[in-house]
C-alpha positions as CSV (number, residue, x, y, z in Angstrom):
1,M,54.6,133.4,130.1
2,K,52.3,131.7,132.6
3,I,52.7,130.2,136.0
4,I,52.4,126.4,135.9
5,G,53.4,125.3,139.4
6,I,54.5,126.4,142.9
7,D,56.8,124.5,145.2
8,L,57.0,125.0,149.0
9,F,60.0,123.9,151.1
10,K,60.1,123.8,154.9
11,A,63.6,125.0,155.9
12,D,64.6,124.4,159.5
13,I,67.9,126.2,160.2
14,P,69.6,126.0,163.6
15,Y,71.5,128.9,165.2
16,W,75.0,128.7,166.5
17,S,73.6,129.6,170.0
18,P,70.3,130.8,171.4
19,F,69.5,134.4,170.5
20,R,67.5,136.5,173.0
21,I,65.5,139.7,172.4
22,A,62.8,141.4,174.6
23,L,60.1,139.3,172.9
24,G,61.7,135.9,173.7
25,T,64.6,133.6,172.9
26,S,65.1,131.5,169.7
27,D,67.4,128.6,168.9
28,G,66.8,128.6,165.2
29,T,64.5,129.7,162.4
30,R,61.9,127.7,160.6
31,N,61.4,129.3,157.3
32,V,59.6,128.5,154.1
33,F,61.0,128.8,150.6
34,V,58.6,129.4,147.7
35,R,59.5,128.6,144.1
36,I,57.2,129.8,141.3
37,R,57.7,127.9,138.0
38,T,56.6,129.1,134.6
39,D,56.0,127.5,131.2
40,S,59.0,129.4,129.9
41,G,61.4,127.4,132.1
42,L,62.1,130.5,134.3
43,Y,61.4,130.3,138.0
44,G,61.5,132.7,140.9
45,W,62.5,132.2,144.5
46,G,61.0,133.8,147.6
47,E,61.4,133.3,151.4
48,G,59.2,133.7,154.4
49,S,60.8,134.0,157.8
50,P,58.0,134.0,160.3
51,T,58.2,135.6,163.8
52,R,55.1,134.6,165.7
53,R,55.4,137.3,168.3
54,I,55.3,140.0,165.6
55,T,53.3,138.8,162.6
56,G,51.4,135.9,164.3
57,E,52.7,133.4,161.9
58,N,54.8,130.3,162.0
59,Q,56.1,127.8,159.4
60,G,52.8,125.8,159.6
61,T,50.6,128.8,159.0
62,I,52.6,129.8,156.0
63,V,52.3,126.4,154.4
64,A,48.6,126.3,155.3
65,V,47.6,129.5,153.5
66,S,50.1,129.0,150.6
67,G,47.8,126.6,148.9
68,D,45.2,129.3,148.5
69,L,47.7,131.9,147.5
70,A,49.1,129.5,144.9
71,Q,45.7,128.9,143.3
72,L,45.4,132.7,142.7
73,L,48.6,132.6,140.7
74,I,48.6,129.4,138.7
75,G,47.8,130.0,135.1
76,Q,48.5,133.7,135.5
77,D,51.1,136.0,134.0
78,P,53.8,136.4,136.8
79,L,54.7,139.9,135.6
80,E,51.3,141.4,136.7
81,I,52.7,141.9,140.2
82,E,50.4,144.6,141.4
83,R,47.3,142.7,140.5
84,H,48.6,139.6,142.2
85,T,49.7,141.5,145.3
86,L,46.3,143.1,145.8
87,A,44.5,139.7,145.2
88,M,46.7,138.0,147.8
89,R,46.0,140.9,150.3
90,D,42.2,140.6,149.6
91,L,42.4,136.8,150.3
92,Y,44.5,137.1,153.4
93,V,44.5,140.6,154.9
94,H,47.2,139.5,157.4
95,N,49.6,136.6,156.9
96,T,52.2,139.1,155.7
97,T,55.2,136.7,155.8
98,A,53.4,134.1,153.6
99,R,52.5,136.8,151.1
100,C,56.0,138.2,151.3
101,A,57.4,134.8,150.0
102,F,55.2,134.9,147.0
103,D,55.8,138.6,146.3
104,M,59.6,138.0,146.5
105,A,59.4,135.1,144.0
106,L,57.3,137.2,141.6
107,Y,59.9,140.0,141.7
108,D,62.7,137.5,141.1
109,L,60.9,136.3,138.1
110,A,60.3,139.8,136.8
111,G,64.1,140.4,136.9
112,K,64.8,137.1,135.1
113,A,62.1,137.7,132.5
114,T,63.6,141.1,131.6
115,D,67.3,140.0,132.2
116,R,67.8,142.8,134.8
117,P,68.9,142.8,138.4
118,L,66.1,143.5,140.8
119,F,67.4,146.9,141.8
120,E,66.9,148.0,138.1
121,V,63.4,146.4,138.0
122,L,62.6,148.6,141.1
123,G,63.9,151.7,139.2
124,G,67.2,152.1,141.1
125,T,70.9,151.7,140.7
126,R,73.6,149.8,142.5
127,R,74.7,151.7,145.7
128,A,77.4,151.0,148.3
129,F,76.0,150.4,151.8
130,F,76.8,148.2,154.8
131,T,75.0,146.3,157.5
132,D,75.5,146.4,161.3
133,N,75.8,143.2,163.3
134,T,73.5,142.5,166.2
135,I,74.2,141.5,169.8
136,G,71.4,139.6,171.6
137,I,70.4,140.2,175.2
138,D,72.9,138.8,177.7
139,D,74.8,140.0,180.7
140,P,76.8,143.2,180.1
141,D,80.2,141.7,180.1
142,T,79.3,139.0,177.5
143,M,77.6,141.6,175.3
144,A,80.7,143.8,175.5
145,E,82.9,140.9,174.5
146,K,80.8,140.3,171.4
147,A,80.9,144.0,170.6
148,V,84.7,144.0,170.7
149,A,84.7,141.0,168.4
150,F,82.4,142.7,165.9
151,Q,84.6,145.8,166.0
152,Q,87.7,143.8,165.4
153,E,86.0,142.0,162.4
154,G,85.5,145.4,160.9
155,F,81.7,146.1,161.3
156,Q,81.0,149.8,160.9
157,A,78.0,149.8,163.3
158,I,76.8,147.5,166.1
159,K,73.2,146.9,167.0
160,V,72.4,146.1,170.6
161,K,69.2,144.4,171.8
162,L,67.7,145.8,175.0
163,G,64.3,145.9,176.7
164,T,64.5,144.1,180.0
165,G,64.7,147.0,182.4
166,L,66.2,150.3,183.3
167,E,69.3,149.5,185.3
168,E,70.4,146.5,183.4
169,D,69.9,148.1,180.0
170,V,71.8,151.2,180.9
171,R,74.6,149.1,182.3
172,R,74.8,147.0,179.1
173,I,75.3,150.2,177.0
174,E,77.8,151.7,179.4
175,T,79.8,148.5,179.5
176,I,79.8,148.0,175.7
177,R,80.8,151.6,175.0
178,S,83.6,151.4,177.5
179,A,84.9,148.3,175.8
180,I,84.8,149.5,172.2
181,G,85.7,153.2,172.6
182,P,83.9,156.2,171.3
183,K,84.1,155.9,167.5
184,I,81.8,153.1,166.3
185,P,78.1,154.0,166.4
186,L,75.6,151.9,168.5
187,R,72.1,151.2,167.3
188,I,69.7,150.0,170.0
189,D,66.5,148.0,169.8
190,A,64.1,147.5,172.7
191,N,61.6,145.4,170.7
192,Q,58.7,146.9,172.7
193,G,60.3,146.0,176.0
194,W,59.9,149.3,177.8
195,D,57.0,151.3,179.0
196,R,57.0,155.1,178.3
197,E,58.7,156.2,181.5
198,T,61.4,153.5,181.4
199,A,62.1,154.3,177.7
200,K,62.5,158.0,178.5
201,T,64.8,157.4,181.5
202,V,67.0,154.8,179.6
203,L,67.4,157.1,176.6
204,D,68.2,160.1,178.8
205,S,70.8,158.0,180.7
206,I,72.6,156.9,177.5
207,K,72.1,160.0,175.4
208,N,75.9,160.7,175.4
209,Q,76.9,157.1,174.5
210,G,77.0,157.5,170.7
211,I,73.5,156.1,170.0
212,E,72.6,156.4,166.3
213,Y,69.0,155.6,166.8
214,C,66.6,153.6,169.0
215,E,64.1,151.1,167.5
216,Q,60.6,150.5,168.9
217,P,61.0,151.6,172.6
218,V,57.3,150.9,173.5
219,K,54.5,148.6,172.5
220,Y,53.6,148.5,168.8
221,W,50.1,149.8,169.4
222,D,51.2,152.7,171.6
223,Y,51.5,155.5,169.0
224,E,51.0,158.2,171.6
225,G,53.7,156.7,173.7
226,L,56.0,156.5,170.7
227,R,55.5,160.2,170.1
228,E,56.0,161.0,173.8
229,V,59.3,159.2,173.8
230,R,60.4,160.8,170.6
231,D,59.6,164.3,171.9
232,S,61.6,163.6,175.1
233,T,65.0,162.6,173.6
234,S,67.6,163.7,171.2
235,I,68.1,160.1,170.1
236,P,66.3,159.4,166.8
237,I,63.4,157.0,167.2
238,M,62.6,154.3,164.7
239,A,59.3,152.5,164.4
240,D,59.5,148.8,163.6
241,E,56.7,146.6,165.0
242,S,54.4,149.6,164.6
243,V,54.8,149.8,160.9
244,F,53.5,147.0,158.7
245,D,52.4,148.8,155.6
246,H,52.1,152.3,154.0
247,N,48.9,153.0,156.0
248,D,50.7,152.6,159.2
249,A,53.6,154.7,157.9
250,E,51.2,157.5,157.0
251,I,49.7,157.6,160.5
252,L,53.2,157.5,162.2
253,A,54.4,160.3,159.9
254,R,51.3,162.5,160.3
255,D,51.3,162.2,164.1
256,R,55.1,162.8,164.3
257,C,55.6,159.5,166.2
258,C,59.1,158.7,164.9
259,D,62.1,159.9,162.9
260,L,62.7,156.6,161.0
261,L,60.7,153.7,159.6
262,N,62.0,150.1,159.6
263,I,60.8,148.2,156.4
264,K,60.9,144.4,156.9
265,L,59.6,142.4,153.9
266,A,58.1,139.8,156.2
267,K,56.0,142.6,157.9
268,S,55.1,144.5,154.7
269,A,54.1,141.4,152.8
270,G,57.0,141.9,150.4
271,I,58.7,144.4,148.1
272,F,55.5,145.9,146.6
273,N,54.4,147.3,150.0
274,G,57.9,148.0,151.1
275,M,58.3,150.4,148.2
276,K,55.1,152.1,149.2
277,I,56.4,152.6,152.8
278,A,59.5,154.2,151.3
279,D,57.3,156.5,149.2
280,V,55.5,157.6,152.3
281,A,58.7,158.2,154.2
282,E,60.2,160.3,151.4
283,A,57.0,162.4,151.1
284,S,57.0,162.9,154.9
285,G,60.6,163.7,155.4
286,L,61.5,160.5,157.2
287,A,64.3,158.1,156.4
288,C,64.1,154.3,156.3
289,M,66.0,151.2,157.2
290,V,65.5,147.8,155.7
291,G,65.7,145.2,158.4
292,S,65.2,141.4,158.6
293,M,63.6,138.7,160.7
294,S,65.8,135.6,160.3
295,E,66.1,135.2,156.6
296,T,68.8,133.3,154.9
297,R,70.9,135.1,152.2
298,L,68.1,134.5,149.8
299,G,65.7,136.8,151.6
300,L,68.5,139.1,152.4
301,S,69.4,139.3,148.7
302,A,65.9,140.6,147.9
303,S,66.1,143.1,150.8
304,A,69.5,144.3,149.7
305,H,68.2,145.1,146.2
306,L,65.4,147.2,147.8
307,V,68.0,149.1,149.8
308,S,70.0,149.8,146.7
309,A,67.0,150.9,144.7
310,R,65.8,153.7,147.0
311,E,68.1,156.4,148.4
312,I,65.5,157.2,151.1
313,I,66.6,153.9,152.7
314,R,69.6,155.1,154.6
315,F,70.3,152.1,156.8
316,A,70.5,148.3,156.5
317,D,70.2,145.6,159.2
318,L,70.8,142.5,157.1
319,D,72.9,140.4,159.4
320,T,70.6,137.5,160.3
321,H,72.5,134.8,158.3
322,Y,75.5,135.2,160.7
323,D,73.4,133.4,163.4
324,H,72.7,130.4,161.1
325,K,74.7,127.2,161.4
326,I,74.2,126.5,157.7
327,D,74.0,128.6,154.5
328,P,71.9,126.8,151.9
329,V,72.0,129.7,149.4
330,L,74.0,129.7,146.2
331,E,75.2,133.0,144.7
332,G,73.1,136.0,146.0
333,V,74.5,139.0,147.9
334,E,77.9,138.9,149.5
335,I,77.6,140.3,153.0
336,T,80.9,141.3,154.8
337,P,81.7,143.7,157.6
338,E,83.0,146.1,155.0
339,G,79.8,146.2,152.9
340,I,77.2,144.4,150.9
341,T,77.9,143.4,147.3
342,I,74.9,142.9,144.9
343,P,75.5,140.5,142.0
344,D,74.8,141.4,138.3
345,A,72.6,138.4,137.9
346,P,68.9,138.8,136.8
347,G,66.4,139.0,139.6
348,H,67.7,139.0,143.2
349,G,70.5,136.6,142.1
350,A,70.1,134.0,144.8
351,D,69.3,130.3,144.3
352,L,69.2,127.3,146.7
353,D,71.4,124.2,147.0
354,P,69.6,121.2,145.5
355,E,71.0,118.9,148.2
356,F,69.6,121.1,150.9
357,L,66.2,121.2,149.2
358,A,66.2,117.5,148.9
359,S,66.5,117.3,152.7
360,C,63.4,119.6,153.2
361,E,59.8,118.5,153.5
362,S,58.1,119.9,150.4
363,V,54.7,120.5,148.8
364,T,54.0,121.0,145.1
365,I,50.9,122.8,143.9
366,E,50.0,122.6,140.2
């Protein structure tokens, strides 16, 4: 089996309403779908969801480098995933979201070629797990109203975006907790929005508010600050923007900077490196979460298979499609407040609506 062509589709997907985090506000996502076609008739789908403030990419940069990435693969055996992954890394040492889209499509093909769901290709089994749902930054009362709505819908955990300042962030958590009661856990994410002292003070102020963990309290480059915050609080600290690959994970684990690692395929350049991060975590006594940028259910399907395949991945934050006004994905994972259901189909199990694809600007490389 050989790769004979690669198709790129620019996918502009609006949000229901603007979504704010400490790094900025977005009104939609501008993703890229990658289809890798083979001479056997099989094809694999991947998705890149760029976040410029984290990976330095946007839709245009993904398309720009994808021509070079495609030329590495055309004429090659798609099942030689490690060789292709390393070749793409050597060509573009950064551009992780672009490489992720190709990696994901290759793994989808590997499942289809062997007639196995992706979690089996990755050496795992089907597991039961659930995702939280996320509240963007807003005034405390509005955030509390959303939390109540999520609770009533049946979500088993609520993620709260913070990172604008001490008093307002503490007030947000206190208001939300008062509104939803004591039972449902809160997960908080500052997205690098605090300095060290603010992070320590906020976490000390909310330590009795049922916080399951705190993601990325300080700047991504401040490993010492991350460790200082971790040492100061009983709330588990998760590294997100600080960990792109297994090399970052090794440093964070060695220096005792965090308790948890957030694997996002767009940061790790895909499943191959995501598995390596999980290996480092397991060897170091850390647990993992698989998170998301703003993928559709196609990218979330691949991420869900990774969660299922590795027991060291204890948490899932795969809720981004709830913000999307349209769902162009056929089949794939079913994501409900009660849990995530992975299909039996080969590969990651997701495909795309042909009518939606026809509306997208596209590029074919052969």
